C-alpha positions in Angstrom: -104.9 -55.1 -66.8 -102.1 -52.8 -65.6 -102.9 -51.1 -62.4 -101.1 -47.6 -61.7 -100.9 -46.0 -58.3 -98.9 -43.3 -56.5 -95.3 -43.7 -55.9 -94.9 -44.9 -52.5 -93.4 -42.2 -50.3 -89.9 -43.0 -48.6 -89.8 -42.7 -45.1 -86.8 -43.0 -42.6 -85.8 -46.0 -40.8 -83.3 -46.5 -38.3 -80.5 -46.7 -40.4 -81.4 -43.4 -42.3 -81.8 -41.5 -39.0 -78.3 -42.7 -37.7 -77.0 -41.6 -41.2 -78.6 -38.2 -41.0 -77.3 -37.5 -37.6 -73.7 -38.2 -38.6 -74.3 -36.3 -41.9 -75.6 -33.0 -40.3 -74.2 -33.4 -36.4 -71.2 -35.3 -37.2 -72.2 -37.8 -34.2 -74.2 -40.9 -33.3 -77.4 -40.8 -31.4 -76.9 -39.4 -28.0 -80.1 -41.2 -26.8 -82.6 -43.9 -28.6 -85.3 -41.2 -28.6 -83.3 -39.1 -31.0 -84.1 -42.1 -33.4 -87.5 -43.4 -32.1 -89.4 -40.0 -32.5 -88.2 -39.7 -36.1 -88.9 -43.4 -37.2 -91.5 -43.6 -40.1 -91.5 -40.0 -40.8 -91.1 -38.5 -44.5 -87.6 -37.1 -45.4 -88.6 -33.5 -45.6 -90.2 -33.8 -42.2 -87.1 -35.3 -40.9 -84.6 -33.0 -42.4 -86.7 -30.0 -41.3 -86.4 -31.1 -37.7 -82.8 -32.1 -38.2 -81.7 -28.6 -39.7 -83.8 -26.3 -37.6 -82.2 -27.9 -34.6 -79.8 -25.4 -32.7 -77.1 -27.9 -32.9 -77.0 -27.6 -36.6 -77.7 -23.7 -36.7 -74.8 -22.9 -34.1 -72.6 -25.8 -35.3 -72.8 -25.5 -39.0 -74.8 -22.7 -40.4 -73.7 -19.7 -38.0 -70.0 -20.6 -38.3 -70.1 -20.8 -42.1 -71.8 -17.3 -42.0 -68.8 -16.1 -39.9 -66.4 -17.6 -42.0 -65.2 -19.7 -39.3 -64.1 -23.6 -40.1 -66.4 -26.3 -39.2 -65.7 -28.8 -36.1 -63.2 -31.6 -37.4 -65.7 -34.6 -37.0 -64.1 -37.7 -38.4 -66.1 -40.9 -39.3 -65.3 -44.6 -38.6 -65.7 -47.3 -41.3 -69.0 -48.1 -40.1 -70.2 -44.5 -39.8 -69.2 -43.8 -43.3 -71.2 -46.8 -44.7 -74.3 -45.5 -42.6 -73.6 -41.9 -44.3 -73.2 -43.1 -47.7 -76.3 -45.5 -47.7 -78.5 -42.7 -46.3 -77.5 -40.0 -49.0 -77.5 -42.6 -51.8 -81.1 -43.5 -50.7 -82.6 -40.2 -50.5 -80.5 -38.0 -52.5 -79.6 -40.0 -55.2 -75.5 -39.2 -54.6 -73.0 -41.8 -54.6 -70.3 -41.0 -52.0 -66.8 -42.3 -52.0 -64.6 -42.4 -49.0 -66.3 -39.7 -47.0 -64.1 -39.7 -44.0 -65.6 -36.7 -42.2 -68.8 -34.4 -41.6 -67.3 -31.5 -43.6 -66.7 -33.4 -46.9 -70.2 -35.3 -46.4 -71.9 -31.7 -46.1 -70.0 -30.5 -49.0 -71.1 -33.3 -51.3 -74.7 -32.8 -51.0 -74.8 -28.9 -50.3 -76.4 -28.2 -53.8 -79.0 -30.9 -53.7 -82.4 -29.3 -54.6 -83.8 -31.1 -51.4 -81.4 -29.6 -48.9 -82.0 -26.0 -50.7 -85.7 -26.4 -50.4 -85.6 -27.5 -46.6 -83.1 -24.6 -45.7 -85.3 -22.0 -47.7 -88.5 -23.1 -46.1 -86.9 -23.3 -42.7 -86.8 -20.8 -39.6 -82.9 -20.7 -39.3 -82.8 -17.2 -41.1 -80.3 -18.7 -43.6 -81.0 -19.5 -47.2 -80.1 -22.8 -49.1 -78.2 -20.7 -51.6 -76.3 -19.2 -48.3 -75.4 -22.8 -47.3 -74.5 -24.1 -50.8 -72.1 -21.2 -51.3 -70.5 -21.4 -47.7 -70.0 -25.0 -48.2 -68.6 -24.7 -51.7 -65.9 -22.5 -50.4 -64.9 -24.6 -47.5 -61.6 -26.4 -47.2 -62.2 -30.0 -46.6 -58.4 -30.9 -46.0 -57.4 -31.8 -42.6 -57.1 -28.8 -40.4 -54.6 -28.1 -37.7 -55.4 -30.0 -34.4 -57.3 -27.5 -32.3 -59.0 -28.8 -29.5 -60.2 -27.8 -26.1 -63.6 -27.6 -23.9 -65.8 -25.2 -22.1 -65.6 -27.0 -18.8 -67.9 -24.7 -16.7 -70.4 -21.9 -16.9 -71.0 -19.9 -13.7 -73.0 -16.7 -14.0 -71.4 -15.0 -16.5 -68.2 -16.5 -16.2 -66.9 -19.4 -18.4 -63.9 -21.7 -17.9 -61.9 -24.1 -19.9 -58.6 -24.7 -21.9 -57.7 -24.8 -25.5 -54.7 -25.8 -27.3 -53.3 -26.6 -30.9 -51.2 -29.8 -30.8 -49.2 -28.6 -33.8 -48.0 -25.7 -32.2 -46.3 -26.7 -28.9 -45.8 -24.3 -26.0 -47.9 -21.6 -27.9 -51.0 -20.1 -26.1 -54.0 -19.8 -28.5 -55.9 -16.4 -28.6 -59.7 -17.2 -28.7 -62.5 -15.7 -30.0 -65.9 -15.5 -28.2 -69.4 -15.5 -29.8 -72.9 -15.6 -28.4 -75.5 -16.4 -30.9 -73.2 -15.4 -33.5 -72.4 -11.8 -32.0 -68.8 -11.4 -31.2 -68.0 -10.6 -27.8 -64.2 -10.6 -27.2 -61.0 -12.2 -27.9 -58.8 -13.7 -25.1 -55.5 -15.5 -24.6 -55.8 -19.0 -23.3 -52.7 -18.6 -21.0 -53.9 -19.9 -17.8 -51.8 -22.3 -15.8 -53.3 -26.0 -16.4 -51.0 -28.7 -15.1 -53.9 -31.4 -15.4 -53.6 -30.6 -19.5 -49.9 -30.6 -19.5 -50.1 -34.3 -18.0 -52.1 -35.3 -21.0 -50.2 -33.2 -23.6 -46.8 -32.5 -22.8 -45.4 -28.9 -23.5 -48.9 -27.6 -23.1 -48.8 -25.9 -19.6 -50.4 -22.5 -20.1 -53.8 -23.4 -21.9 -56.5 -22.3 -19.6 -58.9 -19.5 -20.1 -61.5 -17.6 -17.6 -63.7 -15.6 -19.8 -66.3 -13.1 -18.4 -69.1 -13.1 -20.8 -70.7 -9.3 -21.3 -74.1 -9.7 -22.9 -74.4 -7.4 -25.7 -77.7 -5.3 -25.6 -79.7 -6.9 -28.4 -79.2 -10.5 -26.7 -80.6 -9.0 -23.4 -83.7 -10.7 -23.6 -83.0 -13.8 -25.3 -83.8 -17.1 -23.3 -81.6 -19.4 -25.5 -78.1 -18.3 -25.8 -75.3 -20.4 -27.2 -71.5 -19.6 -26.7 -69.1 -20.6 -29.6 -65.4 -20.5 -29.1 -62.8 -20.3 -31.9 -59.2 -20.2 -32.5 -58.4 -16.7 -34.0 -55.7 -17.8 -36.3 -57.0 -20.9 -37.7 -61.0 -20.3 -37.2 -61.4 -23.8 -35.7 -63.9 -24.2 -33.0 -62.0 -25.5 -29.9 -65.2 -27.6 -29.1 -68.9 -27.8 -29.9 -71.0 -24.7 -29.0 -72.3 -24.8 -25.4 -75.7 -23.4 -24.2 -75.1 -20.3 -22.0 -77.9 -19.4 -19.4 -79.1 -15.9 -19.3 -79.7 -15.4 -15.9 -80.4 -11.7 -16.7 -83.0 -12.2 -19.1 -86.3 -10.3 -18.8 -89.0 -12.8 -18.3 -92.4 -11.2 -18.8 -93.8 -12.9 -15.3 -90.8 -11.1 -13.6 -91.4 -8.0 -15.3 -95.1 -8.0 -14.3 -94.4 -8.7 -10.7 -91.4 -6.1 -10.4 -93.8 -3.5 -12.0 -96.4 -4.3 -9.5 -93.9 -4.1 -6.5 -93.0 -0.5 -7.7 -96.7 0.7 -7.8 -97.1 -0.9 -4.3 -94.0 0.8 -3.0 -95.2 4.3 -4.5 -98.6 4.0 -2.8 -97.1 3.1 0.3 -94.5 5.8 0.7 -94.5 9.2 1.9 -96.0 12.3 0.2 -92.8 13.8 -0.7 -91.5 10.4 -2.7 -95.1 10.6 -4.3 -94.8 14.1 -5.2 -91.4 13.5 -7.0 -92.6 10.6 -8.8 -95.5 12.8 -10.0 -93.0 15.2 -11.3 -91.1 12.8 -13.3 -94.6 11.6 -14.9 -95.4 15.1 -16.0 -91.9 15.8 -17.5 -92.1 12.5 -19.6 -93.8 14.2 -22.3 -91.4 17.1 -22.8 -88.5 14.7 -22.5 -89.9 12.7 -25.5 -90.5 15.6 -27.6 -86.9 16.7 -27.1 -85.5 13.3 -27.6 -84.5 11.9 -31.2 -86.8 9.9 -33.4 -86.0 6.2 -32.4 -85.3 4.6 -35.7 -87.2 1.3 -34.7 -90.2 3.7 -34.5 -89.6 5.7 -37.7 -92.5 3.9 -39.7 -95.1 5.7 -37.4 -93.1 8.9 -36.7 -91.3 9.9 -39.9 -93.9 12.9 -40.4 -92.0 14.7 -37.9 -88.9 14.6 -40.0 -90.7 16.3 -42.8 -89.5 20.0 -43.3 -91.5 22.9 -44.9 -91.3 22.8 -48.5 -88.8 25.6 -49.6 -90.0 28.4 -51.9 -89.9 27.4 -55.6 -91.6 28.5 -58.7 -90.7 25.1 -60.3 -93.6 22.8 -61.1 -92.0 20.0 -63.0 -88.9 18.0 -63.8 -88.3 19.5 -67.1 -87.4 23.0 -65.7 -84.9 21.3 -63.5 -82.9 20.0 -66.5 -82.2 16.9 -64.3 -82.7 13.2 -64.9 -83.9 11.2 -61.7 -82.7 7.7 -61.0 -83.9 5.4 -58.4 -84.5 1.9 -57.4 -87.6 0.3 -58.8 -88.8 -0.1 -55.0 -88.7 3.8 -54.6 -90.7 6.7 -55.7 -90.1 10.5 -55.5 -92.1 12.5 -52.6 -94.3 15.6 -53.5 -91.4 17.8 -52.2 -88.6 16.1 -54.0 -88.2 18.2 -57.0 -88.4 21.5 -55.0 -85.4 20.3 -52.8 -83.4 19.3 -55.8 -83.9 22.6 -57.4 -82.8 24.3 -54.1 -79.7 21.9 -54.2 -78.7 22.9 -57.9 -78.8 26.7 -56.8 -76.6 26.0 -53.9 -74.1 23.8 -55.5 -73.6 25.0 -59.0 -70.5 22.8 -59.6 -72.2 19.7 -58.8 -73.7 17.2 -61.4 -75.0 14.5 -59.2 -77.5 15.4 -56.1 -78.3 12.4 -53.8 -81.0 12.4 -51.0 -81.9 10.2 -48.0 -84.5 7.3 -48.8 -86.5 4.7 -47.2 -86.1 0.8 -47.4 -88.6 -1.6 -47.3 -87.8 -5.2 -46.1 -89.4 -8.3 -46.8 -92.0 -8.1 -44.2 -93.0 -4.5 -45.2 -91.0 -2.7 -42.7 -90.0 0.6 -43.5 -86.6 2.0 -42.1 -84.8 5.2 -43.2 -81.3 5.3 -44.9 -80.0 8.6 -43.7 -76.7 9.7 -45.8 -74.1 12.6 -45.1 -71.7 14.4 -47.5 -70.5 12.3 -50.5 -67.7 9.8 -49.4 -65.8 8.2 -52.3 -64.8 5.4 -50.0 -68.4 4.4 -49.5 -69.1 4.6 -53.3 -66.0 2.2 -53.6 -67.5 -0.6 -51.1 -71.2 -0.2 -51.2 -73.2 -1.6 -54.2 -76.4 0.1 -52.9 -74.8 3.7 -52.5 -75.9 5.3 -55.8 -79.6 4.3 -55.3 -81.6 7.6 -55.2 -80.2 10.6 -57.1 -80.6 13.0 -59.6 -78.1 13.8 -62.4 -77.7 17.0 -64.6 -78.8 16.3 -68.1 -76.1 16.6 -71.0 -73.0 15.9 -68.8 -72.4 12.2 -69.7 -73.4 10.8 -73.1 -74.8 7.1 -73.7 -77.2 5.1 -71.4 -75.0 4.7 -68.1 -75.8 2.7 -65.2 -76.0 4.4 -61.8 -72.6 3.1 -60.8 -71.2 4.0 -64.1 -72.5 7.5 -63.8 -70.9 8.1 -60.3 -67.5 6.7 -61.0 -67.4 8.8 -64.4 -68.4 11.9 -62.4 -65.8 11.2 -59.7 -63.1 10.7 -62.4 -64.1 13.9 -64.2 -64.8 16.5 -61.3 -63.8 15.0 -58.1 -65.9 15.3 -54.8 -67.3 18.7 -56.1 -69.4 16.5 -58.7 -71.6 15.6 -55.9 -74.2 17.4 -53.3 -76.1 15.5 -50.8 -79.7 16.6 -50.2 -80.4 16.0 -46.5 -84.1 15.0 -46.7 -86.0 12.0 -47.3 -87.0 12.5 -51.1 -87.9 9.0 -52.0 -90.3 6.8 -50.3 -90.5 3.1 -50.4 -93.2 1.6 -52.4 -92.0 -1.9 -52.8 -89.5 -4.4 -51.3 -85.9 -3.1 -51.7 -84.2 -6.2 -53.1 -80.7 -6.2 -54.5 -80.6 -7.9 -58.0 -77.8 -9.8 -59.5 -77.8 -7.3 -62.2 -77.2 -4.3 -59.9 -74.3 -6.2 -58.4 -72.8 -7.0 -61.7 -73.0 -3.4 -62.8 -71.3 -2.5 -59.6 -68.5 -4.9 -60.1 -67.9 -4.0 -63.5 -68.0 -0.3 -63.1 -65.8 -0.5 -60.0 -63.1 -2.7 -61.9 -63.1 -0.1 -64.8 -62.5 2.8 -62.3 -59.8 1.1 -60.3 -58.0 0.4 -63.8 -58.0 4.0 -64.3 -57.0 5.5 -60.9 -55.2 2.6 -59.1 -54.3 -0.2 -61.6 -52.7 -2.4 -58.8 -55.8 -2.6 -56.7 -57.9 -5.8 -56.7 -61.5 -6.3 -56.0 -63.3 -8.8 -53.5 -67.0 -9.1 -53.7 -68.5 -9.3 -50.3 -66.3 -8.0 -47.9 -65.4 -10.5 -45.3 -65.4 -9.1 -41.6 -63.4 -11.3 -39.3 -65.6 -10.6 -36.4 -69.1 -10.4 -38.3 -68.7 -12.8 -41.6 -69.4 -11.8 -44.9 -71.2 -8.4 -45.6 -73.6 -8.9 -48.7 -73.7 -6.2 -51.3 -70.4 -4.9 -50.6 -66.8 -4.9 -52.1 -63.4 -5.2 -50.2 -60.3 -3.7 -52.0 -56.8 -4.4 -51.6 -54.9 -1.4 -52.4 -50.9 -1.9 -53.9 -48.1 -1.2 -51.9 -45.2 1.1 -52.5 -42.7 -1.1 -54.4 -39.8 -0.1 -52.2 -41.8 -1.2 -49.0 -40.9 1.9 -46.8 -39.7 1.7 -43.1 -42.7 2.1 -40.7 -42.0 3.4 -37.2 -44.6 2.2 -34.5 -44.3 4.8 -31.8 -45.6 3.7 -28.3 -45.3 5.9 -25.3 -45.3 4.1 -21.8 -44.7 4.9 -18.3 -44.5 1.4 -16.1 -47.8 -0.6 -16.7 -45.7 -3.2 -17.5 -48.1 -6.1 -18.3 -49.9 -3.7 -20.9 -46.7 -2.6 -22.6 -45.5 -6.3 -22.7 -48.8 -7.6 -24.3 -48.8 -4.8 -26.8 -45.4 -5.4 -28.1 -45.8 -9.0 -28.3 -49.0 -8.6 -30.3 -47.1 -6.6 -32.6 -44.2 -9.1 -32.9 -46.7 -12.0 -33.4 -48.9 -10.3 -36.3 -46.6 -8.0 -38.4 -46.3 -9.2 -41.9 -43.3 -7.0 -42.5 -41.1 -7.1 -39.3 -37.8 -6.3 -41.3 -39.3 -3.0 -42.5 -41.1 -2.0 -39.1 -39.3 -0.2 -36.1 -40.9 -0.4 -32.8 -40.0 2.5 -31.1 -41.0 2.9 -27.1 -40.5 5.9 -25.5 -40.2 5.6 -21.9 -41.9 8.5 -19.9 -40.2 8.2 -16.8 -40.6 4.4 -15.6 -39.8 3.7 -11.9 -40.5 -0.1 -11.3 -37.7 -2.2 -11.3 -39.3 -4.9 -13.4 -40.2 -2.4 -16.1 -36.8 -1.1 -16.4 -35.6 -4.6 -16.6 -38.0 -5.6 -19.6 -37.0 -2.4 -21.1 -33.4 -3.1 -21.1 -34.2 -6.7 -22.3 -36.2 -5.8 -25.6 -34.0 -2.9 -26.3 -31.6 -5.8 -27.7 -34.1 -6.9 -30.0 -33.5 -6.3 -33.7 -36.5 -4.3 -34.6 -36.9 -2.6 -31.2 -35.5 0.7 -29.9 -36.2 2.0 -26.3 -35.9 6.0 -26.0 -36.1 7.7 -22.7 -38.1 11.1 -22.4 -38.5 11.8 -18.6 -40.5 15.0 -18.3 -43.9 15.5 -17.2 -46.4 13.8 -19.3 -47.3 15.5 -22.6 -48.7 13.1 -25.1 -48.0 15.5 -28.2 -44.4 16.3 -27.1 -43.7 12.7 -26.6 -44.7 11.8 -30.0 -43.4 14.8 -31.7 -40.0 13.6 -30.0 -40.2 10.2 -31.3 -40.9 11.2 -34.9 -37.6 13.3 -34.7 -35.7 10.0 -33.7 -36.7 8.1 -36.5 -36.3 8.3 -40.3 -39.1 6.0 -41.0 -41.5 7.2 -43.9 -44.4 5.8 -42.2 -45.7 6.6 -39.0 -48.0 4.9 -36.5 -48.6 6.3 -33.1 -50.0 3.4 -30.8 -51.2 3.3 -27.1 -49.5 0.8 -25.0 -52.8 -0.5 -23.9 -53.8 -1.8 -27.2 -53.6 -5.4 -28.7 -53.0 -6.2 -32.2 -55.5 -9.1 -33.4 -55.0 -10.2 -36.5 -51.9 -11.0 -38.8 -50.9 -9.0 -41.6 -52.7 -5.6 -40.2 -49.7 -3.8 -41.6 -50.0 -4.9 -45.0 -53.6 -3.2 -45.1 -52.3 -0.2 -43.4 -49.3 0.2 -46.0 -51.9 -0.1 -48.8 -53.8 2.8 -47.5 -50.6 5.1 -46.7 -49.5 4.4 -50.2 -52.4 6.4 -51.4 -51.6 9.9 -52.1 -55.2 11.4 -51.2 -55.0 9.8 -47.5 -53.9 12.1 -44.7 -54.3 9.7 -41.8 -55.4 6.2 -40.9 -57.3 4.6 -38.0 -58.2 1.3 -37.1 -61.1 -0.3 -35.5 -60.6 -0.7 -31.7 -62.7 -2.9 -29.6 -63.1 -3.4 -25.6 -62.0 -6.7 -24.3 -65.8 -7.9 -24.6 -65.7 -7.2 -28.2 -67.9 -4.0 -28.2 -66.5 -1.0 -30.3 -64.3 1.3 -28.4 -63.6 3.5 -31.6 -65.6 3.3 -34.8 -64.7 6.9 -36.0 -65.0 10.4 -34.5 -68.1 12.6 -35.1 -67.6 16.3 -34.5 -69.6 18.1 -31.9 -69.4 21.6 -30.7 -70.3 20.5 -26.8 -68.2 17.6 -26.8 -65.5 18.2 -29.5 -66.1 14.8 -30.8 -68.2 11.7 -30.0 -67.0 8.0 -30.6 -69.3 6.5 -33.4 -70.8 3.3 -32.3 -69.4 3.3 -29.0 -70.1 0.3 -26.9 -72.1 -1.4 -29.4 -71.4 -4.7 -31.1 -69.5 -5.2 -34.4 -72.7 -6.2 -36.2 -75.0 -3.7 -34.5 -73.9 -0.5 -36.6 -76.1 1.6 -38.6 -75.9 0.7 -42.4 -72.6 -1.7 -41.6 -70.5 1.7 -41.1 -68.5 -0.1 -38.2 -67.6 -3.1 -40.8 -66.8 -0.9 -43.8 -64.3 1.7 -44.4 -65.3 5.3 -44.6 -63.9 8.6 -44.2 -64.2 10.2 -40.7 -63.6 13.6 -39.4 -60.9 12.7 -36.7 -58.8 9.6 -35.7 -58.2 8.6 -32.3 -54.7 8.8 -31.0 -54.4 5.3 -29.7 -54.0 4.1 -33.2 -53.3 6.9 -35.6 -51.0 6.4 -38.9 -49.9 8.6 -41.4 -47.1 9.4 -43.7 -44.1 11.4 -42.6 -44.6 14.2 -45.5 -48.2 14.6 -44.0 -47.0 14.8 -40.2 -44.5 17.4 -41.3 -46.7 19.5 -43.4 -49.5 19.8 -40.7 -47.0 20.5 -38.1 -47.2 17.5 -35.9 -49.2 17.7 -32.8 -49.6 20.7 -30.9 -47.5 20.1 -27.7 -47.9 23.9 -26.4 -51.7 24.2 -26.4 -52.9 20.5 -26.4 -50.7 18.5 -24.3 -53.0 15.6 -23.4 -56.4 15.8 -24.9 -57.8 16.5 -28.2 -54.4 16.7 -29.9 -55.3 14.1 -32.1 -58.5 15.8 -33.3 -56.5 18.9 -33.7 -53.8 16.9 -35.9 -56.8 15.3 -37.8 -58.7 18.6 -38.3 -55.4 19.9 -39.8 -55.2 17.0 -42.3 -58.7 17.8 -43.4 -58.0 21.6 -43.8 -54.6 20.4 -45.9 -57.3 18.6 -48.3 -56.5 15.0 -47.4 -58.7 12.3 -46.0 -58.9 10.8 -42.5 -59.7 7.0 -42.9 -61.4 4.5 -40.6 -60.4 1.2 -41.8 -62.0 -1.8 -39.8 -60.2 -4.4 -41.7 -57.4 -3.5 -38.9 -58.8 -4.1 -35.6 -57.1 -3.8 -32.4 -58.3 -4.2 -28.7 -58.1 -1.2 -26.7 -58.1 -1.2 -22.9 -59.4 2.3 -23.1 -57.4 4.7 -20.4 -56.1 1.5 -18.3 -52.7 3.1 -18.5 -53.1 6.7 -18.0 -56.7 6.7 -16.0 -60.1 8.7 -17.1 -59.6 12.6 -17.0 -63.1 13.0 -15.3 -62.2 11.0 -12.4 -59.1 13.2 -11.5 -60.0 16.9 -10.6 -56.7 18.3 -11.8 -56.9 16.4 -15.0 -60.8 17.3 -15.5 -59.7 21.2 -15.1 -56.7 20.7 -17.8 -59.2 19.0 -20.0 -61.8 21.8 -20.0 -59.1 24.2 -21.1 -57.9 22.2 -23.7 -61.8 21.7 -24.8 -61.9 25.6 -24.9 -58.9 26.0 -27.0 -60.5 23.7 -29.5 -63.6 25.6 -29.7 -61.8 28.7 -30.4 -59.4 27.1 -33.0 -61.9 25.0 -34.8 -65.2 26.2 -34.0 -66.6 26.5 -37.6 -65.6 22.5 -38.2 -67.4 21.5 -35.1 -70.7 22.9 -35.9 -71.5 19.9 -38.1 -69.8 16.9 -39.2 -69.3 16.1 -43.1 -69.1 12.6 -42.5 -72.1 11.8 -40.4 -75.9 12.3 -40.8 -77.3 15.1 -38.9 -80.5 12.8 -38.2 -78.2 10.3 -36.6 -76.7 13.3 -34.3 -80.0 13.6 -32.9 -80.0 10.0 -31.2 -76.6 9.6 -29.5 -75.4 7.2 -28.4 -74.8 6.9 -32.2 -76.5 3.8 -34.4 -79.4 3.2 -32.3 -80.9 0.9 -34.7 -79.8 -2.5 -36.4 -79.9 -2.0 -40.0 -77.8 -4.2 -42.7 -77.9 -2.9 -46.2 
C-alpha cells in the first residue's frame, strides 16, 4: 500500500541564512544571533523578516526608487557558493559566476516568491517596483567611489568621500534622509589622513548640516544616505541618524502640563492675555484656509451656491461628460457646466476640479487652474474629469486624443476651467495600464504633428526624488545650428560665491564651445576679487566687463545684453551653483520652441528645500514663491517635479531668446532698478502671447540674497522696494488680481502646497 502525505515544508538552515544575508544585504552575519533567531523558520517568514528590515529598505529599495546605484558589494568564492546554493534550493534558479550582490538580486528579482513577499510586506514598495528597478540596473563594475560617515553630532555629520578613478577631484555629494533629498555639498575639506592612504586625494572631507524636513520632524527612526552626485553611487552604507528634536508623546504631555502650571501661577495680566488668545481662536480658524489634510471633514465649506439656471438635464447642454470610473458628477455639476459654456463660447472642452480616493479610502481634492498645455503633455491623469461639446469631433476618441485634437485645432482657447469640485470620488482612483497606453499613444501622435524631433520617456525621472509614475518626460529638439548662449552674471566682490558659480558652470556645460560666460563687475574693490577676474578673463569662453555704477540690476543686465551677440541669453545670479551635467541641453530645447518666452529653473537652498518653484501673482505681495522651503517631494500634485507654466520667472535664473528680450524692451531700469524687474519682464512676455516656463529638470542651488542681502533688513532698501511695489501695482494691477496658473483654492493656504499629494 502506498502512503501519500503533505510535501515537507522547506525550512532555513544555517547555510541558507548566510546565503540570504549575502543576497539581500551583501554581507555576512554581524553576530551569531542574526543566524540563530532564523534557524528552522520557513522561507516566507525568513524573507519577510529580511526584506522588511531597514537595512534592505534603505540600502536597496529606496536607492532603487530614487534611481541611484546600489552599493558595490563583491563576493568571495566561498560567498558565491553560499548564495548559489541558497538560491538554487529555495528559488530553483541556478546561478553562474555571481560575483556581487547587485547581479544576484537581479537574477532573482522576478521570482514569484520575492514578488509576493514584497507585495505583502510593510516597506511601501511593491514586487513589481523591485523587479522593474532591478531589471533596469546596470550590473557592470561601477567607478570606485568610496567614503564614510565618520561621526554624527547633533544635526552635524562628518566624513569623507572620493572616487579613486578621478584623482584630485572633489566629489559633489547628495544627502538624503529617509529618501527625502536634503541638500548637495562638495567634499572639499582638507583631509591629510585620507591622503596618506590615497595619494592625490587631499581635499575629500565633508561637514554637512542636516536640516530636518517638516514631514520627518516627528520620526523616531531616521536614516542618512549619501551619494556621489555624478555616478549616483552611495559612498558608504546608509547610517541611522538620531532625531534629537523628535516630538515624543511623553515629552509633549509634560511640556503641556508645564505651560498650564505656568499660566495658573502667573499674574492676572498674563492670564488675561492667554484668555484673549483663546477667545480669538475661532475667528482665526474661520478665516484661515481649509487644510488639505482635513478636506474630507470640511469639504462642504467649499460648496458654492448653485448658480441661476433653467437647465434640468444633460441633453439641454449638448455636452458629453467624461470622467474616470472612480468619479461621479455632483448635483450642481450640470449647472456649472452650463454657466461655463455661456461664459466661454469658443471653448469645446470644460474641465473641473475633482476628488481623489486612495487605497485606504481617504479622499483629497485635486484643485486645478486654467488650461496648461505643458501639464497635458506630462500628466497621464490630466484629462480625467471634463465635458466636451457634442459634434466637434467625430469617432470614439479617448480622453487624451480628444484633448490633443482640440489643442491642435483650436489652441488654448479650446479649454475652459470650471473652478468647482464637480466630480466626487466613489471608489479608489487607480491608474490603469490602458489609461497609460492611451496617453503614450496620443502624446506620440501629437508630437509627430507639432514637434517631430521630440522624444518621450514614460515616468519622468527626477534626479532628486526618483521616478514619477503616470507621467511623461519630453526631450525637445535643439536648433540645428546650435546658437551661441551668453550666461550673464553680475557681481561685486563676494569672491567665493562667484568663483563657485563659474566653476560649476564649467563642470556641467554640455556645449561649452557654444556658450559665453559674461561676468559684469559692478565695482569690486577687494584685491583677491580683482586678481581672480583678471585670471579668468583669459579663459577661452569667459569675458569680464566692468560696469561701475550704483547697483541697478536691470541696467547691468541690459548693458550686458548689448555687449554680446548671442542668440540665447541666460541671466544668472552669482550666488547660484549648477548641479547637473547637461542642463544647458535641456534649456536649449525649450528655447528652441517658438511659443516659449522665458525659462526658469528649479532653485534649491543648500538644505535641499525649494527656494523657487515658480511665482504666483498676488496683489499684496506682487508674487509669492510656489513651494517655498518645501522638500522636492512634498509639492502639491508633483508640481515642483514637473514642468509647467508660471506667471513669472525669478531673475536668479532667467533665460530667453534675444528676439524675445528685444521685443518686450528688456528690463525696466528706470522704474524698477532692483526689485520686481524680473516679474515685470515676465508679465510683458505673457502680454506678448508667449509662455513663461518652470523647468525642474534644470536644478541649481541658490544661496538666496547672500551676495546682496535682504531688502527688509535694510531700511533704505526697504523704502525703495515699497516704491517699486507700488509701481508694479499701478502697471500690472489687473494681472495681479488672480493667477491663471495656480488654483485659487491653494492661494487660500499660504505658504503654498500644504499637503503631500502624489498623483
